[in-house]
Phi, psi and omega in degrees: 000153181289140184214156175234141173239117176271120176261099190263051181290342175237032178081196181203140174220169181298316182289335175292322177297313179298318179300319179295320177301313181294322178295331180279353175116000175292124182296139176301324180298324178294314179300314181296318180299315181293318179295332180293346178285347176278139176282059181228136180224184177085024179211165170213153179268129175249117185239134177210156174276133179227169176238124178244107182054040178085358179260123178284133183209161174267135176244132180244132177229133177268108181264128180277123177268346176248136185287337182243134172231132182294146173285133186237152171249183184298321180299321178296317180297316179301317180297317180300313183290316182293330180279353180281170176257022176295161179293159180299322180298315180295315180300308185296318179296316179297319179295322177299315182294313180297320179297317179296319178295316179295322178300316180296316180296320179298318180296316182296318185269357177069038179231169176277166184302321182291346179264352180293121183211100188204164186292321188300318180279322185281343184295144181299322182297327176293319178299313180298313183297314185287313177296321178298325178299321179284326177300318180295317178301318180293318181300316182273000178064040186280130177260329184227144176235131177236159180214150170285167167304150188265129174274111189267346183088201181202176178088216183229156178232141179270127177225186184296340181260006179111197180283127181234145179290151175269131357289148178301154185308316180295320177297316179301320178297319180292333185269005178299128181083004182245142179287124175213166183208160178238150175230191179284352178297123184268130177137165177273106182268331177248114179275162176303319179295315178298318179296319180296319181296307188287323181286337176280320188270328187286133176278327181216152174239128181156204177287166178303137177302147181301329183265016178269126178240111183277143177241350184204144176234133181225160184229133173245128188268142169277174184278319186285154170261119185245178176286348173239167179294115183275075181221153170261122178265128183238123175262129174248133181190210180230155175225130178269120179288128181275118181268151179293165181285082181228164178301158183310127177082003187265352185289139174284135183225172180287139174296134183086355178299135183296337180270352184296316180298322178298322180289323175297315178299318178299320179298315180291325176295322175299321178293316180298327180273009179062027176278333177225157179272166177299318179298323178294320178297313179300316180299318180293319179296326179295335180248023193272305199261120165221155182249120180271107179262010182088297179271351180206148174244108187273126182271093183284347182256012180297326178297327178293318184278325190237358175088355177209143182298164177304134179264137184268119171272105191281332183302133180092345177268157175283164180301314182292325178297315178299314182299316182291320180295312181294324177300314181292321176296319180292334177291334186253323187248148179287326182238139181222143177229130173237130182250161180053048182257143176271166177298323179296320177299316180299319180301321178289321177297318183301328178298318184269331181232086188300333182269012176288151179234152180241129177252096192299316182295319180278347183057044181237150172248131179231147169234119184231093180261344181220084183284130177285150177273107184292153175292117184291342184265355181232123179225156175261130178258125177252124184239145173234143178291316181225170177297326180293342179272354187298320180305318178291320178298319180292325175301317178295316183294313180297319178303310181296321180294316179298329180275008169095029184237149174285132183232135170244152183237136173225107187246154177062057180232041182291168187290345178295336173228070193295340176298331178295324178290313183296331179294342181257019189301315182298318179297320179292316184295325184276350179291148177277327177217144177242130171255122183245117184249124184206143173251215182050241180267354175068027187287338188301322183299317180294322179295312180296322178298332178274355183265327188223157178263059180230154176298131179246125175252113184266135179237106175285142177246164181276012179283127177155171178280184190310314182289353173291339178052047176056037176103349182295322180297315179295320178300312181294322178298316180292322179294331182259011180295150183270349180286137179278155176081019179251121174254150186237131173258179185289167182302129177065015185272069177297321179301313181301321178292317179297321178293315179297317179298323179296318178297314180296317183293337180276347181289145177233000000 
């Protein structure tokens, strides 16, 4: 497959990336033609050959022909890109980069994504650089991007907020988890735009992969004259994906991988030649496809094996990671579920997946393009002991609903006012499965288990005073309950309960 390796010994910026593309042979006319598809005006590209410490390179400068440019936020950028006639690959990649850049700025300034409003993202040169970065990848047919560790420089840089240390705060945020280093070279070598481009696109950071074979080397020049050659060196070549030691065609590969189709064809050819059975082909296909995004490996075939696509546990992931994962899942699957998601995560997802919805109480993100018709005679009952337990209960309820089941809710019926529970006896008795969510001492599950002959899934919550030990007391109480037919999931695991209830409710 086609691959690029960025050698960032003098850092990386957006115009250096564009310069390297032009130096590698992408026609300027092609770049201009593609950029003209954006509803943006008031600029022109100035391109020239320069020499940096004896290295010939292309330098690209975005010259403003209009003295005024509107200040833009992320929503404005999304509108500009989506209204263009650019290819889907260019649009989606540019939106990923902009979202990641906006996320970093939001983190630095302590605001939400919708409040990010600054020159760096809204400036025309950033739009040109980021969209241009994707235009180049498409032009050269690049499947994989690799990068060296990033040389960030040293000293201070002047920006709209004053003097900032190198790397600038937004750049530093973007470089979390990425190899970078500083030397005595003074100056900002990695710009926020350059950092956003390379950290979004690169699959790995380090030396060139052993299986990388370069066929071309190109250079994109930075603007400053430094004590070292201020150029980005770009290697274009191929990389052979190493498959595990499995029978022909059986290796799991990235979705969209250029070699994936070849492996499928090889598998089918093996079947035609009677080398493998039909059952073997089906078995291999069921374990075949995953997409390697670098920070995540998305299991696109989980729906084939388990009846529902991979669910995203959002907690602990960055905003941009959540947005990118859900976007890729939504590209392949009609329905998507993300749990433990913040409002900020949803805002980033909404940019890339406009039909996504946020359930604030449940802290879930859902995409439902193909709603299943639930069985009207079979329902899952979700119960909570107290009002404070409702967020976990709602996570369970939303999970079951997204998975195609009828759900009823009965909340705030804990044993402290047991008459409230008894008043719901008919609803409890007629349910096919009961999910019981309780904190404190967790007694509700045992009581409900003694009332009906139905499967009870108990969910302990971390709600309670000190001796509750963040849900451990409720967990142990539920595990030691005397009522038969009660199964217990982990503390606060509403999703696990909703998934288990869905499986049980689907059984006939």
